[in-house]
CHARMM-style PDB file with segment names, atoms N, HN, CA, C and O in Angstrom:
ATOM      1  N   MET     1      21.336  24.616 -21.069  1.00  0.00      PROA
ATOM      2  CA  MET     1      22.634  24.186 -20.554  1.00  0.00      PROA
ATOM      3  C   MET     1      23.764  24.996 -21.192  1.00  0.00      PROA
ATOM      4  O   MET     1      24.665  25.464 -20.495  1.00  0.00      PROA
ATOM      5  N   MET     2      23.717  25.161 -22.526  1.00  0.00      PROA
ATOM      6  HN  MET     2      22.985  24.780 -23.092  1.00  0.00      PROA
ATOM      7  CA  MET     2      24.772  25.911 -23.208  1.00  0.00      PROA
ATOM      8  C   MET     2      24.803  27.367 -22.743  1.00  0.00      PROA
ATOM      9  O   MET     2      25.864  27.986 -22.665  1.00  0.00      PROA
ATOM     10  N   MET     3      23.621  27.897 -22.436  1.00  0.00      PROA
ATOM     11  HN  MET     3      22.759  27.394 -22.499  1.00  0.00      PROA
ATOM     12  CA  MET     3      23.538  29.296 -22.007  1.00  0.00      PROA
ATOM     13  C   MET     3      24.339  29.510 -20.720  1.00  0.00      PROA
ATOM     14  O   MET     3      25.074  30.490 -20.596  1.00  0.00      PROA
ATOM     15  N   ILE     4      24.190  28.588 -19.763  1.00  0.00      PROA
ATOM     16  HN  ILE     4      23.592  27.792 -19.864  1.00  0.00      PROA
ATOM     17  CA  ILE     4      24.904  28.684 -18.491  1.00  0.00      PROA
ATOM     18  C   ILE     4      26.406  28.646 -18.742  1.00  0.00      PROA
ATOM     19  O   ILE     4      27.164  29.415 -18.151  1.00  0.00      PROA
ATOM     20  N   LEU     5      26.827  27.745 -19.623  1.00  0.00      PROA
ATOM     21  HN  LEU     5      26.211  27.121 -20.103  1.00  0.00      PROA
ATOM     22  CA  LEU     5      28.246  27.601 -19.955  1.00  0.00      PROA
ATOM     23  C   LEU     5      28.797  28.897 -20.551  1.00  0.00      PROA
ATOM     24  O   LEU     5      29.889  29.341 -20.197  1.00  0.00      PROA
ATOM     25  N   GLN     6      28.026  29.492 -21.455  1.00  0.00      PROA
ATOM     26  HN  GLN     6      27.139  29.132 -21.742  1.00  0.00      PROA
ATOM     27  CA  GLN     6      28.461  30.745 -22.086  1.00  0.00      PROA
ATOM     28  C   GLN     6      28.605  31.858 -21.058  1.00  0.00      PROA
ATOM     29  O   GLN     6      29.555  32.639 -21.110  1.00  0.00      PROA
ATOM     30  N   VAL     7      27.667  31.928 -20.130  1.00  0.00      PROA
ATOM     31  HN  VAL     7      26.896  31.293 -20.087  1.00  0.00      PROA
ATOM     32  CA  VAL     7      27.722  32.957 -19.085  1.00  0.00      PROA
ATOM     33  C   VAL     7      28.967  32.761 -18.228  1.00  0.00      PROA
ATOM     34  O   VAL     7      29.657  33.727 -17.902  1.00  0.00      PROA
ATOM     35  N   ILE     8      29.257  31.507 -17.860  1.00  0.00      PROA
ATOM     36  HN  ILE     8      28.697  30.722 -18.125  1.00  0.00      PROA
ATOM     37  CA  ILE     8      30.438  31.211 -17.045  1.00  0.00      PROA
ATOM     38  C   ILE     8      31.707  31.612 -17.783  1.00  0.00      PROA
ATOM     39  O   ILE     8      32.597  32.234 -17.205  1.00  0.00      PROA
ATOM     40  N   VAL     9      31.787  31.254 -19.066  1.00  0.00      PROA
ATOM     41  HN  VAL     9      31.064  30.749 -19.536  1.00  0.00      PROA
ATOM     42  CA  VAL     9      32.967  31.607 -19.866  1.00  0.00      PROA
ATOM     43  C   VAL     9      33.108  33.121 -19.961  1.00  0.00      PROA
ATOM     44  O   VAL     9      34.215  33.650 -19.856  1.00  0.00      PROA
ATOM     45  N   LEU    10      31.992  33.823 -20.158  1.00  0.00      PROA
ATOM     46  HN  LEU    10      31.092  33.394 -20.243  1.00  0.00      PROA
ATOM     47  CA  LEU    10      32.006  35.282 -20.245  1.00  0.00      PROA
ATOM     48  C   LEU    10      32.529  35.895 -18.947  1.00  0.00      PROA
ATOM     49  O   LEU    10      33.347  36.814 -18.971  1.00  0.00      PROA
ATOM     50  N   ILE    11      32.049  35.378 -17.814  1.00  0.00      PROA
ATOM     51  HN  ILE    11      31.384  34.631 -17.794  1.00  0.00      PROA
ATOM     52  CA  ILE    11      32.507  35.872 -16.514  1.00  0.00      PROA
ATOM     53  C   ILE    11      34.011  35.657 -16.377  1.00  0.00      PROA
ATOM     54  O   ILE    11      34.730  36.545 -15.918  1.00  0.00      PROA
ATOM     55  N   PHE    12      34.490  34.464 -16.779  1.00  0.00      PROA
ATOM     56  HN  PHE    12      33.906  33.742 -17.152  1.00  0.00      PROA
ATOM     57  CA  PHE    12      35.922  34.177 -16.705  1.00  0.00      PROA
ATOM     58  C   PHE    12      36.720  35.163 -17.545  1.00  0.00      PROA
ATOM     59  O   PHE    12      37.756  35.662 -17.105  1.00  0.00      PROA
ATOM     60  N   ILE    13      36.241  35.445 -18.758  1.00  0.00      PROA
ATOM     61  HN  ILE    13      35.400  35.039 -19.116  1.00  0.00      PROA
ATOM     62  CA  ILE    13      36.964  36.359 -19.650  1.00  0.00      PROA
ATOM     63  C   ILE    13      37.003  37.761 -19.052  1.00  0.00      PROA
ATOM     64  O   ILE    13      38.042  38.420 -19.080  1.00  0.00      PROA
ATOM     65  N   VAL    14      35.868  38.221 -18.508  1.00  0.00      PROA
ATOM     66  HN  VAL    14      35.024  37.686 -18.485  1.00  0.00      PROA
ATOM     67  CA  VAL    14      35.818  39.552 -17.891  1.00  0.00      PROA
ATOM     68  C   VAL    14      36.772  39.620 -16.706  1.00  0.00      PROA
ATOM     69  O   VAL    14      37.502  40.599 -16.548  1.00  0.00      PROA
ATOM     70  N   LEU    15      36.768  38.577 -15.869  1.00  0.00      PROA
ATOM     71  HN  LEU    15      36.175  37.781 -15.998  1.00  0.00      PROA
ATOM     72  CA  LEU    15      37.675  38.541 -14.721  1.00  0.00      PROA
ATOM     73  C   LEU    15      39.127  38.552 -15.180  1.00  0.00      PROA
ATOM     74  O   LEU    15      39.962  39.246 -14.602  1.00  0.00      PROA
ATOM     75  N   ALA    16      39.426  37.775 -16.228  1.00  0.00      PROA
ATOM     76  HN  ALA    16      38.748  37.210 -16.698  1.00  0.00      PROA
ATOM     77  CA  ALA    16      40.794  37.718 -16.740  1.00  0.00      PROA
ATOM     78  C   ALA    16      41.230  39.084 -17.253  1.00  0.00      PROA
ATOM     79  O   ALA    16      42.354  39.518 -16.997  1.00  0.00      PROA
ATOM     80  N   LEU    17      40.339  39.764 -17.978  1.00  0.00      PROA
ATOM     81  HN  LEU    17      39.427  39.411 -18.186  1.00  0.00      PROA
ATOM     82  CA  LEU    17      40.673  41.102 -18.491  1.00  0.00      PROA
ATOM     83  C   LEU    17      40.891  42.084 -17.343  1.00  0.00      PROA
ATOM     84  O   LEU    17      41.834  42.875 -17.362  1.00  0.00      PROA
ATOM     85  N   ALA    18      40.011  42.027 -16.344  1.00  0.00      PROA
ATOM     86  HN  ALA    18      39.245  41.385 -16.328  1.00  0.00      PROA
ATOM     87  CA  ALA    18      40.163  42.911 -15.188  1.00  0.00      PROA
ATOM     88  C   ALA    18      41.488  42.628 -14.480  1.00  0.00      PROA
ATOM     89  O   ALA    18      42.210  43.550 -14.101  1.00  0.00      PROA
ATOM     90  N   GLY    19      41.797  41.342 -14.308  1.00  0.00      PROA
ATOM     91  HN  GLY    19      41.210  40.593 -14.615  1.00  0.00      PROA
ATOM     92  CA  GLY    19      43.060  40.951 -13.680  1.00  0.00      PROA
ATOM     93  C   GLY    19      44.251  41.428 -14.478  1.00  0.00      PROA
ATOM     94  O   GLY    19      45.257  41.860 -13.917  1.00  0.00      PROA
ATOM     95  N   LEU    20      44.130  41.347 -15.797  1.00  0.00      PROA
ATOM     96  HN  LEU    20      43.312  40.997 -16.253  1.00  0.00      PROA
ATOM     97  CA  LEU    20      45.218  41.785 -16.673  1.00  0.00      PROA
ATOM     98  C   LEU    20      45.447  43.287 -16.522  1.00  0.00      PROA
ATOM     99  O   LEU    20      46.589  43.738 -16.439  1.00  0.00      PROA
ATOM    100  N   VAL    21      44.357  44.060 -16.488  1.00  0.00      PROA
ATOM    101  HN  VAL    21      43.429  43.693 -16.556  1.00  0.00      PROA
ATOM    102  CA  VAL    21      44.483  45.517 -16.337  1.00  0.00      PROA
ATOM    103  C   VAL    21      45.127  45.856 -15.002  1.00  0.00      PROA
ATOM    104  O   VAL    21      46.035  46.685 -14.938  1.00  0.00      PROA
ATOM    105  N   ILE    22      44.652  45.208 -13.923  1.00  0.00      PROA
ATOM    106  HN  ILE    22      43.915  44.535 -13.975  1.00  0.00      PROA
ATOM    107  CA  ILE    22      45.212  45.454 -12.594  1.00  0.00      PROA
ATOM    108  C   ILE    22      46.688  45.065 -12.571  1.00  0.00      PROA
ATOM    109  O   ILE    22      47.525  45.779 -12.018  1.00  0.00      PROA
ATOM    110  N   GLY    23      46.993  43.914 -13.186  1.00  0.00      PROA
ATOM    111  HN  GLY    23      46.313  43.334 -13.635  1.00  0.00      PROA
ATOM    112  CA  GLY    23      48.381  43.460 -13.252  1.00  0.00      PROA
ATOM    113  C   GLY    23      49.261  44.436 -14.004  1.00  0.00      PROA
ATOM    114  O   GLY    23      50.383  44.721 -13.584  1.00  0.00      PROA
ATOM    115  N   LEU    24      48.752  44.953 -15.123  1.00  0.00      PROA
ATOM    116  HN  LEU    24      47.841  44.722 -15.464  1.00  0.00      PROA
ATOM    117  CA  LEU    24      49.524  45.924 -15.916  1.00  0.00      PROA
ATOM    118  C   LEU    24      49.798  47.184 -15.107  1.00  0.00      PROA
ATOM    119  O   LEU    24      50.907  47.718 -15.139  1.00  0.00      PROA
ATOM    120  N   ILE    25      48.781  47.665 -14.374  1.00  0.00      PROA
ATOM    121  HN  ILE    25      47.881  47.231 -14.348  1.00  0.00      PROA
ATOM    122  CA  ILE    25      48.966  48.866 -13.557  1.00  0.00      PROA
ATOM    123  C   ILE    25      50.030  48.599 -12.491  1.00  0.00      PROA
ATOM    124  O   ILE    25      50.908  49.428 -12.253  1.00  0.00      PROA
ATOM    125  N   GLY    26      49.937  47.431 -11.857  1.00  0.00      PROA
ATOM    126  HN  GLY    26      49.224  46.758 -12.051  1.00  0.00      PROA
ATOM    127  CA  GLY    26      50.919  47.069 -10.837  1.00  0.00      PROA
ATOM    128  C   GLY    26      52.326  46.982 -11.402  1.00  0.00      PROA
ATOM    129  O   GLY    26      53.283  47.465 -10.797  1.00  0.00      PROA
ATOM    130  N   VAL    27      52.442  46.357 -12.573  1.00  0.00      PROA
ATOM    131  HN  VAL    27      51.665  45.964 -13.065  1.00  0.00      PROA
ATOM    132  CA  VAL    27      53.751  46.203 -13.213  1.00  0.00      PROA
ATOM    133  C   VAL    27      54.324  47.571 -13.578  1.00  0.00      PROA
ATOM    134  O   VAL    27      55.502  47.840 -13.346  1.00  0.00      PROA
ATOM    135  N   LEU    28      53.483  48.432 -14.151  1.00  0.00      PROA
ATOM    136  HN  LEU    28      52.525  48.214 -14.339  1.00  0.00      PROA
ATOM    137  CA  LEU    28      53.944  49.778 -14.522  1.00  0.00      PROA
ATOM    138  C   LEU    28      54.380  50.559 -13.289  1.00  0.00      PROA
ATOM    139  O   LEU    28      55.387  51.266 -13.316  1.00  0.00      PROA
ATOM    140  N   PHE    29      53.617  50.427 -12.208  1.00  0.00      PROA
ATOM    141  HN  PHE    29      52.798  49.853 -12.186  1.00  0.00      PROA
ATOM    142  CA  PHE    29      53.957  51.127 -10.973  1.00  0.00      PROA
ATOM    143  C   PHE    29      55.324  50.668 -10.478  1.00  0.00      PROA
ATOM    144  O   PHE    29      56.171  51.479 -10.105  1.00  0.00      PROA
ATOM    145  N   ARG    30      55.524  49.324 -10.483  1.00  0.00      PROA
ATOM    146  HN  ARG    30      54.835  48.665 -10.787  1.00  0.00      PROA
ATOM    147  CA  ARG    30      56.797  48.765 -10.043  1.00  0.00      PROA
ATOM    148  C   ARG    30      57.925  49.223 -10.964  1.00  0.00      PROA
ATOM    149  O   ARG    30      59.029  49.535 -10.519  1.00  0.00      PROA
ATOM    150  N   PHE    31      57.613  49.255 -12.270  1.00  0.00      PROA
ATOM    151  HN  PHE    31      56.716  49.002 -12.632  1.00  0.00      PROA
ATOM    152  CA  PHE    31      58.575  49.639 -13.308  1.00  0.00      PROA
ATOM    153  C   PHE    31      59.103  51.048 -13.049  1.00  0.00      PROA
ATOM    154  O   PHE    31      60.300  51.299 -13.194  1.00  0.00      PROA
ATOM    155  N   PHE    32      58.216  51.970 -12.667  1.00  0.00      PROA
ATOM    156  HN  PHE    32      57.244  51.767 -12.549  1.00  0.00      PROA
ATOM    157  CA  PHE    32      58.657  53.351 -12.447  1.00  0.00      PROA
ATOM    158  C   PHE    32      59.199  53.554 -11.041  1.00  0.00      PROA
ATOM    159  O   PHE    32      60.038  54.427 -10.821  1.00  0.00      PROA
ATOM    160  N   LYS    33      58.726  52.754 -10.085  1.00  0.00      PROA
ATOM    161  HN  LYS    33      58.044  52.045 -10.264  1.00  0.00      PROA
ATOM    162  CA  LYS    33      59.126  52.967  -8.695  1.00  0.00      PROA
ATOM    163  C   LYS    33      60.517  52.404  -8.414  1.00  0.00      PROA
ATOM    164  O   LYS    33      61.357  53.090  -7.833  1.00  0.00      PROA
ATOM    165  N   THR    34      60.765  51.155  -8.823  1.00  0.00      PROA
ATOM    166  HN  THR    34      60.082  50.597  -9.295  1.00  0.00      PROA
ATOM    167  CA  THR    34      61.969  50.474  -8.362  1.00  0.00      PROA
ATOM    168  C   THR    34      63.206  50.784  -9.187  1.00  0.00      PROA
ATOM    169  O   THR    34      64.151  51.392  -8.685  1.00  0.00      PROA
ATOM    170  N   ASN    35      63.208  50.365 -10.469  1.00  0.00      PROA
ATOM    171  HN  ASN    35      62.440  49.871 -10.876  1.00  0.00      PROA
ATOM    172  CA  ASN    35      64.473  50.277 -11.195  1.00  0.00      PROA
ATOM    173  C   ASN    35      64.966  51.627 -11.694  1.00  0.00      PROA
ATOM    174  O   ASN    35      65.200  51.790 -12.891  1.00  0.00      PROA
ATOM    175  N   ARG    36      65.128  52.590 -10.806  1.00  0.00      PROA
ATOM    176  HN  ARG    36      64.937  52.457  -9.834  1.00  0.00      PROA
ATOM    177  CA  ARG    36      65.594  53.907 -11.243  1.00  0.00      PROA
ATOM    178  C   ARG    36      67.062  53.860 -11.649  1.00  0.00      PROA
ATOM    179  O   ARG    36      67.483  54.599 -12.539  1.00  0.00      PROA
ATOM    180  N   GLN    37      67.848  52.993 -10.999  1.00  0.00      PROA
ATOM    181  HN  GLN    37      67.506  52.394 -10.275  1.00  0.00      PROA
ATOM    182  CA  GLN    37      69.281  52.962 -11.279  1.00  0.00      PROA
ATOM    183  C   GLN    37      69.607  52.148 -12.531  1.00  0.00      PROA
ATOM    184  O   GLN    37      70.710  52.253 -13.067  1.00  0.00      PROA
ATOM    185  N   LEU    38      68.652  51.334 -13.002  1.00  0.00      PROA
ATOM    186  HN  LEU    38      67.756  51.249 -12.566  1.00  0.00      PROA
ATOM    187  CA  LEU    38      68.906  50.516 -14.192  1.00  0.00      PROA
ATOM    188  C   LEU    38      68.749  51.348 -15.457  1.00  0.00      PROA
ATOM    189  O   LEU    38      67.978  52.308 -15.479  1.00  0.00      PROA
ATOM    190  N   PRO    39      69.485  50.980 -16.522  1.00  0.00      PROA
ATOM    191  CA  PRO    39      69.275  51.661 -17.811  1.00  0.00      PROA
ATOM    192  C   PRO    39      67.897  51.345 -18.382  1.00  0.00      PROA
ATOM    193  O   PRO    39      67.287  50.334 -18.034  1.00  0.00      PROA
ATOM    194  N   MET    40      67.419  52.212 -19.255  1.00  0.00      PROA
ATOM    195  HN  MET    40      67.915  53.033 -19.537  1.00  0.00      PROA
ATOM    196  CA  MET    40      66.059  52.121 -19.781  1.00  0.00      PROA
ATOM    197  C   MET    40      65.806  50.787 -20.484  1.00  0.00      PROA
ATOM    198  O   MET    40      64.742  50.193 -20.314  1.00  0.00      PROA
ATOM    199  N   GLY    41      66.769  50.314 -21.266  1.00  0.00      PROA
ATOM    200  HN  GLY    41      67.634  50.796 -21.404  1.00  0.00      PROA
ATOM    201  CA  GLY    41      66.596  49.066 -22.018  1.00  0.00      PROA
ATOM    202  C   GLY    41      66.300  47.895 -21.102  1.00  0.00      PROA
ATOM    203  O   GLY    41      65.402  47.096 -21.370  1.00  0.00      PROA
ATOM    204  N   THR    42      67.066  47.794 -20.008  1.00  0.00      PROA
ATOM    205  HN  THR    42      67.795  48.443 -19.789  1.00  0.00      PROA
ATOM    206  CA  THR    42      66.865  46.698 -19.052  1.00  0.00      PROA
ATOM    207  C   THR    42      65.485  46.795 -18.423  1.00  0.00      PROA
ATOM    208  O   THR    42      64.806  45.788 -18.220  1.00  0.00      PROA
ATOM    209  N   ARG    43      65.080  48.029 -18.116  1.00  0.00      PROA
ATOM    210  HN  ARG    43      65.631  48.847 -18.280  1.00  0.00      PROA
ATOM    211  CA  ARG    43      63.757  48.218 -17.516  1.00  0.00      PROA
ATOM    212  C   ARG    43      62.664  47.730 -18.456  1.00  0.00      PROA
ATOM    213  O   ARG    43      61.706  47.089 -18.023  1.00  0.00      PROA
ATOM    214  N   PHE    44      62.809  48.037 -19.760  1.00  0.00      PROA
ATOM    215  HN  PHE    44      63.587  48.557 -20.112  1.00  0.00      PROA
ATOM    216  CA  PHE    44      61.790  47.589 -20.708  1.00  0.00      PROA
ATOM    217  C   PHE    44      61.797  46.075 -20.856  1.00  0.00      PROA
ATOM    218  O   PHE    44      60.742  45.466 -21.035  1.00  0.00      PROA
ATOM    219  N   GLN    45      62.991  45.452 -20.783  1.00  0.00      PROA
ATOM    220  HN  GLN    45      63.848  45.946 -20.638  1.00  0.00      PROA
ATOM    221  CA  GLN    45      63.063  43.989 -20.860  1.00  0.00      PROA
ATOM    222  C   GLN    45      62.320  43.369 -19.680  1.00  0.00      PROA
ATOM    223  O   GLN    45      61.546  42.428 -19.853  1.00  0.00      PROA
ATOM    224  N   LEU    46      62.556  43.898 -18.490  1.00  0.00      PROA
ATOM    225  HN  LEU    46      63.184  44.663 -18.350  1.00  0.00      PROA
ATOM    226  CA  LEU    46      61.873  43.388 -17.293  1.00  0.00      PROA
ATOM    227  C   LEU    46      60.368  43.579 -17.414  1.00  0.00      PROA
ATOM    228  O   LEU    46      59.594  42.677 -17.094  1.00  0.00      PROA
ATOM    229  N   LEU    47      59.957  44.757 -17.875  1.00  0.00      PROA
ATOM    230  HN  LEU    47      60.586  45.490 -18.135  1.00  0.00      PROA
ATOM    231  CA  LEU    47      58.533  45.058 -18.039  1.00  0.00      PROA
ATOM    232  C   LEU    47      57.890  44.085 -19.019  1.00  0.00      PROA
ATOM    233  O   LEU    47      56.813  43.548 -18.758  1.00  0.00      PROA
ATOM    234  N   GLY    48      58.561  43.861 -20.154  1.00  0.00      PROA
ATOM    235  HN  GLY    48      59.435  44.297 -20.366  1.00  0.00      PROA
ATOM    236  CA  GLY    48      58.040  42.940 -21.163  1.00  0.00      PROA
ATOM    237  C   GLY    48      57.893  41.538 -20.621  1.00  0.00      PROA
ATOM    238  O   GLY    48      56.902  40.858 -20.887  1.00  0.00      PROA
ATOM    239  N   LYS    49      58.896  41.103 -19.850  1.00  0.00      PROA
ATOM    240  HN  LYS    49      59.701  41.655 -19.634  1.00  0.00      PROA
ATOM    241  CA  LYS    49      58.852  39.761 -19.276  1.00  0.00      PROA
ATOM    242  C   LYS    49      57.651  39.624 -18.338  1.00  0.00      PROA
ATOM    243  O   LYS    49      56.927  38.629 -18.386  1.00  0.00      PROA
ATOM    244  N   ASP    50      57.448  40.629 -17.485  1.00  0.00      PROA
ATOM    245  HN  ASP    50      58.036  41.437 -17.446  1.00  0.00      PROA
ATOM    246  CA  ASP    50      56.317  40.615 -16.544  1.00  0.00      PROA
ATOM    247  C   ASP    50      54.985  40.556 -17.278  1.00  0.00      PROA
ATOM    248  O   ASP    50      54.129  39.727 -16.969  1.00  0.00      PROA
ATOM    249  N   VAL    51      54.819  41.450 -18.260  1.00  0.00      PROA
ATOM    250  HN  VAL    51      55.515  42.124 -18.511  1.00  0.00      PROA
ATOM    251  CA  VAL    51      53.548  41.531 -18.984  1.00  0.00      PROA
ATOM    252  C   VAL    51      53.291  40.237 -19.744  1.00  0.00      PROA
ATOM    253  O   VAL    51      52.176  39.715 -19.740  1.00  0.00      PROA
ATOM    254  N   PHE    52      54.336  39.720 -20.401  1.00  0.00      PROA
ATOM    255  HN  PHE    52      55.242  40.144 -20.405  1.00  0.00      PROA
ATOM    256  CA  PHE    52      54.182  38.492 -21.182  1.00  0.00      PROA
ATOM    257  C   PHE    52      53.804  37.328 -20.266  1.00  0.00      PROA
ATOM    258  O   PHE    52      52.925  36.534 -20.601  1.00  0.00      PROA
ATOM    259  N   GLY    53      54.463  37.225 -19.116  1.00  0.00      PROA
ATOM    260  HN  GLY    53      55.177  37.870 -18.844  1.00  0.00      PROA
ATOM    261  CA  GLY    53      54.156  36.161 -18.162  1.00  0.00      PROA
ATOM    262  C   GLY    53      52.717  36.236 -17.684  1.00  0.00      PROA
ATOM    263  O   GLY    53      52.036  35.217 -17.581  1.00  0.00      PROA
ATOM    264  N   THR    54      52.253  37.455 -17.391  1.00  0.00      PROA
ATOM    265  HN  THR    54      52.807  38.284 -17.474  1.00  0.00      PROA
ATOM    266  CA  THR    54      50.870  37.640 -16.941  1.00  0.00      PROA
ATOM    267  C   THR    54      49.891  37.202 -18.018  1.00  0.00      PROA
ATOM    268  O   THR    54      48.908  36.517 -17.735  1.00  0.00      PROA
ATOM    269  N   MET    55      50.171  37.606 -19.270  1.00  0.00      PROA
ATOM    270  HN  MET    55      50.969  38.162 -19.499  1.00  0.00      PROA
ATOM    271  CA  MET    55      49.262  37.263 -20.362  1.00  0.00      PROA
ATOM    272  C   MET    55      49.210  35.757 -20.576  1.00  0.00      PROA
ATOM    273  O   MET    55      48.135  35.190 -20.774  1.00  0.00      PROA
ATOM    274  N   VAL    56      50.379  35.104 -20.534  1.00  0.00      PROA
ATOM    275  HN  VAL    56      51.252  35.564 -20.372  1.00  0.00      PROA
ATOM    276  CA  VAL    56      50.412  33.648 -20.723  1.00  0.00      PROA
ATOM    277  C   VAL    56      49.603  32.964 -19.626  1.00  0.00      PROA
ATOM    278  O   VAL    56      48.851  32.028 -19.899  1.00  0.00      PROA
ATOM    279  N   LYS    57      49.756  33.429 -18.384  1.00  0.00      PROA
ATOM    280  HN  LYS    57      50.366  34.189 -18.162  1.00  0.00      PROA
ATOM    281  CA  LYS    57      48.999  32.847 -17.268  1.00  0.00      PROA
ATOM    282  C   LYS    57      47.496  33.001 -17.479  1.00  0.00      PROA
ATOM    283  O   LYS    57      46.733  32.052 -17.298  1.00  0.00      PROA
ATOM    284  N   MET    58      47.076  34.218 -17.868  1.00  0.00      PROA
ATOM    285  HN  MET    58      47.695  34.989 -18.016  1.00  0.00      PROA
ATOM    286  CA  MET    58      45.650  34.484 -18.076  1.00  0.00      PROA
ATOM    287  C   MET    58      45.081  33.602 -19.183  1.00  0.00      PROA
ATOM    288  O   MET    58      44.016  33.003 -19.029  1.00  0.00      PROA
ATOM    289  N   ILE    59      45.813  33.528 -20.316  1.00  0.00      PROA
ATOM    290  HN  ILE    59      46.678  34.014 -20.441  1.00  0.00      PROA
ATOM    291  CA  ILE    59      45.340  32.714 -21.443  1.00  0.00      PROA
ATOM    292  C   ILE    59      45.252  31.253 -21.013  1.00  0.00      PROA
ATOM    293  O   ILE    59      44.301  30.556 -21.366  1.00  0.00      PROA
ATOM    294  N   GLY    60      46.230  30.798 -20.261  1.00  0.00      PROA
ATOM    295  HN  GLY    60      47.002  31.365 -19.975  1.00  0.00      PROA
ATOM    296  CA  GLY    60      46.209  29.425 -19.755  1.00  0.00      PROA
ATOM    297  C   GLY    60      44.988  29.167 -18.897  1.00  0.00      PROA
ATOM    298  O   GLY    60      44.343  28.126 -19.017  1.00  0.00      PROA
ATOM    299  N   ARG    61      44.667  30.130 -18.019  1.00  0.00      PROA
ATOM    300  HN  ARG    61      45.191  30.977 -17.921  1.00  0.00      PROA
ATOM    301  CA  ARG    61      43.488  29.975 -17.155  1.00  0.00      PROA
ATOM    302  C   ARG    61      42.216  29.905 -17.978  1.00  0.00      PROA
ATOM    303  O   ARG    61      41.338  29.086 -17.708  1.00  0.00      PROA
ATOM    304  N   ILE    62      42.116  30.778 -18.996  1.00  0.00      PROA
ATOM    305  HN  ILE    62      42.830  31.443 -19.215  1.00  0.00      PROA
ATOM    306  CA  ILE    62      40.914  30.783 -19.837  1.00  0.00      PROA
ATOM    307  C   ILE    62      40.755  29.434 -20.527  1.00  0.00      PROA
ATOM    308  O   ILE    62      39.661  28.872 -20.569  1.00  0.00      PROA
ATOM    309  N   PHE    63      41.876  28.914 -21.076  1.00  0.00      PROA
ATOM    310  HN  PHE    63      42.765  29.371 -21.042  1.00  0.00      PROA
ATOM    311  CA  PHE    63      41.780  27.652 -21.800  1.00  0.00      PROA
ATOM    312  C   PHE    63      41.453  26.484 -20.870  1.00  0.00      PROA
ATOM    313  O   PHE    63      40.691  25.592 -21.243  1.00  0.00      PROA
ATOM    314  N   THR    64      42.022  26.481 -19.663  1.00  0.00      PROA
ATOM    315  HN  THR    64      42.641  27.205 -19.360  1.00  0.00      PROA
ATOM    316  CA  THR    64      41.696  25.393 -18.736  1.00  0.00      PROA
ATOM    317  C   THR    64      40.230  25.469 -18.327  1.00  0.00      PROA
ATOM    318  O   THR    64      39.574  24.439 -18.172  1.00  0.00      PROA
ATOM    319  N   SER    65      39.709  26.696 -18.151  1.00  0.00      PROA
ATOM    320  HN  SER    65      40.242  27.532 -18.277  1.00  0.00      PROA
ATOM    321  CA  SER    65      38.290  26.826 -17.796  1.00  0.00      PROA
ATOM    322  C   SER    65      37.403  26.372 -18.950  1.00  0.00      PROA
ATOM    323  O   SER    65      36.339  25.792 -18.731  1.00  0.00      PROA
ATOM    324  N   LEU    66      37.843  26.638 -20.184  1.00  0.00      PROA
ATOM    325  HN  LEU    66      38.707  27.110 -20.361  1.00  0.00      PROA
ATOM    326  CA  LEU    66      37.074  26.189 -21.344  1.00  0.00      PROA
ATOM    327  C   LEU    66      37.117  24.666 -21.462  1.00  0.00      PROA
ATOM    328  O   LEU    66      36.122  24.034 -21.817  1.00  0.00      PROA
ATOM    329  N   ALA    67      38.278  24.087 -21.160  1.00  0.00      PROA
ATOM    330  HN  ALA    67      39.086  24.601 -20.872  1.00  0.00      PROA
ATOM    331  CA  ALA    67      38.425  22.634 -21.271  1.00  0.00      PROA
ATOM    332  C   ALA    67      37.525  21.936 -20.251  1.00  0.00      PROA
ATOM    333  O   ALA    67      36.947  20.886 -20.531  1.00  0.00      PROA
ATOM    334  N   ASN    68      37.414  22.542 -19.056  1.00  0.00      PROA
ATOM    335  HN  ASN    68      37.882  23.395 -18.828  1.00  0.00      PROA
ATOM    336  CA  ASN    68      36.555  21.950 -18.038  1.00  0.00      PROA
ATOM    337  C   ASN    68      35.119  22.333 -18.337  1.00  0.00      PROA
ATOM    338  OT1 ASN    68      34.210  21.942 -17.604  1.00  0.00      PROA
TER     339      ASN     68
END
């Protein structure tokens, strides 16, 4: 029984990491594509907010899956 649980948790972690990488690529793409007229500092603030939000969401998903 524990083995199945570990496999499920492992799959969730791998999916979360893959999602995080894809999200980071998307955020970076948006970062370079859109805000050309904004100053660099503002762009980094927006980028940080996006990345931080994604990470918090992923960690939340992992913990909810562990709780269940």
